[in-house]
NULUMKOL-574144 format. One record per atom (N, C-alpha, C, CB): atom name; x, y, z. Coordinates in steps of 0.001 Angstrom, whole numbers. Atoms other than C-alpha are relative to their C-alpha. Glycine has a CB too. Layout:
REM NULUMKOL-574144
SITE:CA:X:Y:Z
...
This chain:
REM NULUMKOL-574144
SITE:N:791:756:999
SITE:CA:-57621:-1828:50969
SITE:C:-325:872:-1156
SITE:CB:-1290:-559:602
SITE:N:352:-788:1153
SITE:CA:-57864:-592:47380
SITE:C:-1081:-311:-817
SITE:CB:968:58:-772
SITE:N:1106:317:919
SITE:CA:-60782:-2352:45971
SITE:C:-1092:1123:130
SITE:CB:-616:-1456:334
SITE:N:1095:-1072:23
SITE:CA:-63692:-56:44964
SITE:C:-1176:-520:974
SITE:CB:-588:252:-1607
SITE:N:991:432:-851
SITE:CA:-65807:-485:48023
SITE:C:-970:1245:415
SITE:CB:683:-677:1221
SITE:N:899:-1113:-379
SITE:CA:-68954:1691:48857
SITE:C:340:314:1452
SITE:CB:-1567:-373:-186
SITE:N:-190:-301:-1389
SITE:CA:-68964:3573:52138
SITE:C:-482:-1028:1101
SITE:CB:-657:1238:223
SITE:N:630:931:-901
SITE:CA:-71301:1023:53832
SITE:C:897:-1372:-126
SITE:CB:-1633:-213:-409
SITE:N:-848:1169:143
SITE:CA:-69105:-1863:52462
SITE:C:1277:335:808
SITE:CB:313:-340:-1555
SITE:N:-1196:-287:-764
SITE:CA:-66010:-283:53933
SITE:C:-158:-110:1569
SITE:CB:454:1386:-365
SITE:N:282:114:-1498
SITE:CA:-67665:158:57295
SITE:C:-285:-1445:545
SITE:CB:-1232:875:338
SITE:N:157:1492:-420
SITE:CA:-68633:-3604:57282
SITE:C:1332:-571:144
SITE:CB:-824:-878:-1051
SITE:N:-1341:629:-33
SITE:CA:-65161:-4645:56407
SITE:C:710:500:1173
SITE:CB:817:275:-1266
SITE:N:-728:-578:-1109
SITE:CA:-63612:-2313:59112
SITE:C:-577:-605:1281
SITE:CB:-97:1572:0
SITE:N:628:609:-1291
SITE:CA:-66245:-3588:61719
SITE:C:389:-1448:239
SITE:CB:-1571:56:-64
SITE:N:-414:1364:-93
SITE:CA:-65370:-7149:60845
SITE:C:1491:-203:480
SITE:CB:-201:-631:-1343
SITE:N:-1488:11:-480
SITE:CA:-61654:-6499:61108
SITE:C:216:204:1416
SITE:CB:794:1049:-671
SITE:N:-208:-394:-1393
SITE:CA:-61921:-4788:64345
SITE:C:-561:-1092:888
SITE:CB:-670:1376:314
SITE:N:638:897:-871
SITE:CA:-64219:-7494:65794
SITE:C:869:-1187:149
SITE:CB:-1357:-365:-481
SITE:N:-798:1202:-95
SITE:CA:-61915:-10354:64790
SITE:C:1339:361:682
SITE:CB:226:-636:-1420
SITE:N:-1230:-417:-987
SITE:CA:-58973:-8409:66277
SITE:C:-261:-128:1452
SITE:CB:413:1499:-196
SITE:N:273:47:-1504
SITE:CA:-60756:-8064:69532
SITE:C:-442:-1381:631
SITE:CB:-1109:1007:305
SITE:N:619:1207:-501
SITE:CA:-62578:-11478:69814
SITE:C:798:-1335:-451
SITE:CB:-1489:-33:-514
SITE:N:-662:1202:649
SITE:CA:-60399:-13901:67633
SITE:C:-889:-888:-771
SITE:CB:652:-836:1013
SITE:N:1027:689:886
SITE:CA:-63533:-14975:65619
SITE:C:-686:1099:-697
SITE:CB:-1059:-922:808
SITE:N:755:-1002:873
SITE:CA:-65750:-13302:62998
SITE:C:-1377:230:771
SITE:CB:-252:-594:-1617
SITE:N:1179:-221:-491
SITE:CA:-68914:-11600:64016
SITE:C:-1181:-685:-714
SITE:CB:-135:1325:42
SITE:N:1260:574:694
SITE:CA:-72429:-13081:63236
SITE:C:-631:1048:-709
SITE:CB:-1035:-627:970
SITE:N:728:-1091:795
SITE:CA:-74689:-11274:60817
SITE:C:-662:954:945
SITE:CB:-1096:-604:-978
SITE:N:857:-758:-929
SITE:CA:-76772:-10128:63684
SITE:C:824:1107:878
SITE:CB:-721:-1052:969
SITE:N:-921:-956:-523
SITE:CA:-73746:-8645:65407
SITE:C:469:1192:-788
SITE:CB:1071:-668:344
SITE:N:-265:-934:1151
SITE:CA:-72844:-6882:62245
SITE:C:-1121:1106:-22
SITE:CB:27:-822:-1422
SITE:N:1361:-782:-24
SITE:CA:-76508:-5568:62089
SITE:C:-32:983:1092
SITE:CB:-1241:-953:189
SITE:N:219:-847:-1269
SITE:CA:-76469:-4290:65586
SITE:C:1158:1045:95
SITE:CB:-24:-953:1375
SITE:N:-1186:-884:-213
SITE:CA:-72862:-2903:65671
SITE:C:14:1153:-1149
SITE:CB:1401:-918:-47
SITE:N:13:-1127:966
SITE:CA:-73555:-731:62394
SITE:C:-1320:527:-125
SITE:CB:491:-386:-1342
SITE:N:1267:-541:57
SITE:CA:-77230:-63:62927
SITE:C:-827:-269:-1378
SITE:CB:170:1444:252
SITE:N:719:355:1182
SITE:CA:-78428:-1800:59833
SITE:C:-1314:-395:223
SITE:CB:620:-986:-685
SITE:N:1484:226:-222
SITE:CA:-82065:-2631:59329
SITE:C:-514:-1400:138
SITE:CB:-728:576:-1090
SITE:N:333:1342:68
SITE:CA:-82006:-6273:58863
SITE:C:1110:-1028:-146
SITE:CB:-863:-134:-1026
SITE:N:-1008:1000:223
SITE:CA:-79877:-9517:58790
SITE:C:16:-174:-1455
SITE:CB:-260:-1325:753
SITE:N:-190:277:1320
SITE:CA:-80881:-9843:55249
SITE:C:880:1191:-770
SITE:CB:-1407:-210:-607
SITE:N:-675:-1056:445
SITE:CA:-79381:-6436:54488
SITE:C:1528:-322:135
SITE:CB:-442:1223:742
SITE:N:-1363:454:-288
SITE:CA:-76154:-7614:56079
SITE:C:429:-1071:-1017
SITE:CB:95:-559:1450
SITE:N:-311:1059:883
SITE:CA:-76293:-10880:54035
SITE:C:198:554:-1412
SITE:CB:-1086:-1054:39
SITE:N:-61:-449:1388
SITE:CA:-76646:-8946:50777
SITE:C:1334:724:-16
SITE:CB:-1266:942:-456
SITE:N:-1338:-606:62
SITE:CA:-73599:-6710:51679
SITE:C:1100:-910:99
SITE:CB:163:953:1008
SITE:N:-1070:964:-110
SITE:CA:-71498:-9767:52778
SITE:C:64:-737:-1383
SITE:CB:-252:-1017:1233
SITE:N:-171:710:1231
SITE:CA:-72384:-11549:49433
SITE:C:772:791:-1043
SITE:CB:-1319:-381:-534
SITE:N:-608:-904:882
SITE:CA:-71358:-8496:47550
SITE:C:1480:161:221
SITE:CB:-655:1265:102
SITE:N:-1476:-172:-424
SITE:CA:-68078:-8211:49460
SITE:C:783:-1238:-271
SITE:CB:137:342:1530
SITE:N:-566:1216:491
SITE:CA:-67371:-11860:48741
SITE:C:203:33:-1426
SITE:CB:-808:-1121:338
SITE:N:-209:32:1412
SITE:CA:-67986:-11410:45148
SITE:C:1026:1004:-502
SITE:CB:-1270:222:-672
SITE:N:-1134:-1053:353
SITE:CA:-65607:-8341:45091
SITE:C:1338:-552:336
SITE:CB:-171:1393:804
SITE:N:-1319:684:-417
SITE:CA:-62989:-10491:46801
SITE:C:475:628:1344
SITE:CB:1181:189:-1163
SITE:N:-413:-712:-1319
SITE:CA:-62920:-8258:49976
SITE:C:-167:-880:1097
SITE:CB:-808:1272:299
SITE:N:376:958:-1187
SITE:CA:-64188:-11096:52139
SITE:C:-67:-1452:-555
SITE:CB:-1492:409:692
SITE:N:127:1414:267
SITE:CA:-63932:-14868:52201
SITE:C:-965:-566:1150
SITE:CB:1485:-733:-20
SITE:N:761:637:-950
SITE:CA:-66466:-17040:53954
SITE:C:-103:-1541:-393
SITE:CB:-1375:702:107
SITE:N:116:1630:229
SITE:CA:-66864:-20958:54339
SITE:C:-1570:-182:59
SITE:CB:862:-1041:1318
SITE:N:1494:126:-18
SITE:CA:-70541:-21718:53266
SITE:C:-407:-1035:993
SITE:CB:-567:-372:-1398
SITE:N:256:832:-886
SITE:CA:-72267:-23527:55988
SITE:C:699:-106:1306
SITE:CB:55:-971:-558
SITE:N:-824:-172:-1426
SITE:CA:-69892:-22504:58707
SITE:C:-377:1281:670
SITE:CB:1670:39:-205
SITE:N:245:-1266:-919
SITE:CA:-70817:-19958:61382
SITE:C:1258:611:283
SITE:CB:-699:-326:1385
SITE:N:-1170:-852:-347
SITE:CA:-68449:-17156:61946
SITE:C:1188:-243:-873
SITE:CB:406:-220:1426
SITE:N:-1197:372:717
SITE:CA:-66170:-17976:59117
SITE:C:428:1320:-972
SITE:CB:-315:-1423:-895
SITE:N:-361:-1193:909
SITE:CA:-65921:-14350:57540
SITE:C:1460:344:312
SITE:CB:-983:1332:259
SITE:N:-1484:-494:-103
SITE:CA:-62317:-13398:56685
SITE:C:116:1063:-833
SITE:CB:1084:-1023:-379
SITE:N:-338:-1228:891
SITE:CA:-61189:-10106:55514
SITE:C:1269:-226:-848
SITE:CB:229:1311:904
SITE:N:-979:289:916
SITE:CA:-58932:-10371:52475
SITE:C:843:1259:-244
SITE:CB:-611:-534:-1248
SITE:N:-908:-1306:231
SITE:CA:-55936:-7979:52120
SITE:C:109:201:-1481
SITE:CB:1556:-136:646
SITE:N:-71:-391:1375
SITE:CA:-56422:-6293:48822
SITE:C:1077:922:-389
SITE:CB:-1194:571:-364
SITE:N:-921:-903:371
SITE:CA:-53367:-4268:48882
SITE:C:1067:-652:-800
SITE:CB:507:667:1133
SITE:N:-923:774:869
SITE:CA:-51350:-6980:47090
SITE:C:1385:397:37
SITE:CB:-408:68:-1353
SITE:N:-1415:-553:-214
SITE:CA:-48014:-6129:48650
SITE:C:1078:-618:-929
SITE:CB:443:-253:1479
SITE:N:-896:652:917
SITE:CA:-46053:-8612:46459
SITE:C:-83:678:-1379
SITE:CB:-331:-1502:-98
SITE:N:55:-531:1395
SITE:CA:-47533:-7235:43254
SITE:C:351:1411:-76
SITE:CB:-1345:-173:-596
SITE:N:-268:-1431:-93
SITE:CA:-47151:-3640:44267
SITE:C:1502:183:108
SITE:CB:-740:649:1219
SITE:N:-1499:-252:42
SITE:CA:-43459:-4157:45085
SITE:C:637:-503:-1408
SITE:CB:726:-801:1271
SITE:N:-604:407:1300
SITE:CA:-42920:-5915:41781
SITE:C:-218:1169:-1024
SITE:CB:-668:-1389:-544
SITE:N:262:-1121:1008
SITE:CA:-44610:-3066:39890
SITE:C:972:1144:373
SITE:CB:-1589:531:35
SITE:N:-842:-1002:-482
SITE:CA:-42527:-539:41998
SITE:C:1433:-197:-655
SITE:CB:30:-49:1562
SITE:N:-1285:355:500
SITE:CA:-39221:-2380:41059
SITE:C:14:180:-1551
SITE:CB:349:-1457:417
SITE:N:-19:-41:1367
SITE:CA:-40178:-2562:37414
SITE:C:-70:1546:-601
SITE:CB:-1168:-875:-470
SITE:N:-8:-1431:404
SITE:CA:-40922:1139:37255
SITE:C:1263:719:24
SITE:CB:-868:723:807
SITE:N:-1250:-591:-170
SITE:CA:-37478:1992:38349
SITE:C:878:-107:-1368
SITE:CB:696:-690:1216
SITE:N:-773:209:1010
SITE:CA:-35962:703:35175
SITE:C:-690:73:-1325
SITE:CB:609:-1162:194
SITE:N:935:96:1167
SITE:CA:-38927:999:32731
SITE:C:247:1156:-828
SITE:CB:-1497:-60:400
SITE:N:-19:-1005:900
SITE:CA:-38758:3199:29649
SITE:C:-1238:759:330
SITE:CB:89:-484:-1423
SITE:N:1172:-766:-282
SITE:CA:-41220:6051:29661
SITE:C:-1297:-515:-432
SITE:CB:143:1222:-538
SITE:N:1250:797:730
SITE:CA:-43730:4079:27300
SITE:C:-396:-983:926
SITE:CB:352:-763:-1447
SITE:N:158:1092:-907
SITE:CA:-43335:990:29604
SITE:C:-614:503:1294
SITE:CB:1330:-687:254
SITE:N:380:-509:-1438
SITE:CA:-43813:3045:32743
SITE:C:-1468:428:-95
SITE:CB:964:1309:527
SITE:N:1362:-289:240
SITE:CA:-46980:4451:31242
SITE:C:-867:-1068:70
SITE:CB:-166:565:-1169
SITE:N:836:1182:-47
SITE:CA:-48354:998:30651
SITE:C:-94:-642:1433
SITE:CB:545:-1019:-995
SITE:N:102:505:-1207
SITE:CA:-47374:-170:34007
SITE:C:-849:879:942
SITE:CB:1296:-221:477
SITE:N:624:-843:-797
SITE:CA:-48869:2759:35697
SITE:C:-1681:-240:-298
SITE:CB:589:1497:-300
SITE:N:1340:306:509
SITE:CA:-52231:2181:33735
SITE:C:-459:-1412:435
SITE:CB:-16:115:-1545
SITE:N:410:1242:-306
SITE:CA:-52203:-1539:34553
SITE:C:-162:-23:1583
SITE:CB:996:-1042:-571
SITE:N:116:-64:-1452
SITE:CA:-51706:-716:38350
SITE:C:-1052:605:342
SITE:CB:1002:575:641
SITE:N:1276:-606:-316
SITE:CA:-54540:1670:38307
SITE:C:-1230:-956:-249
SITE:CB:-149:1273:-832
SITE:N:989:820:351
SITE:CA:-56803:-971:36553
SITE:C:-60:-1156:1241
SITE:CB:300:-568:-1509
SITE:N:-117:979:-1047
SITE:CA:-55678:-3422:39355
SITE:C:-461:471:1495
SITE:CB:1456:-427:18
SITE:N:375:-657:-1354
SITE:CA:-56365:-865:42196
SITE:C:1284:20:775
SITE:CB:-1188:-819:846
SITE:N:-1328:-114:-733
SITE:CA:-52640:-951:43208
SITE:C:383:1389:372
SITE:CB:1115:-562:-834
SITE:N:-555:-1242:-522
SITE:CA:-51315:1847:45388
SITE:C:1269:83:-145
SITE:CB:-241:228:1267
SITE:N:-1446:-29:191
SITE:CA:-47831:2493:44021
SITE:C:633:1084:766
SITE:CB:346:147:-1426
SITE:N:-624:-1139:-687
SITE:CA:-47243:5512:46227
SITE:C:289:1214:-897
SITE:CB:1279:-453:626
SITE:N:-230:-1229:821
SITE:CA:-46308:9010:45095
SITE:C:1203:-107:-767
SITE:CB:82:1228:824
């Protein structure tokens, strides 16, 4: 995931991913709180809201256990950038690399 997440936000996203993989449904806020040792359900809710705003999570309002981790690696976009870089002029390559950095794409070495 290449979005700019705080350490705690990354822990929450990783926890949700692992939980969903193990249980086939997303954790409740209370399970996230317990699993990560957070101080309150409202602290979890604030982190979740921030992660939804950043696009790292999706949730369905009014629905329990609807958290979904969003793949922010953008594989199709990354592949397109890599393809364009192969035939780009030096100037265009610089522009593409700056754009990829702004988008948070990992184009590899």
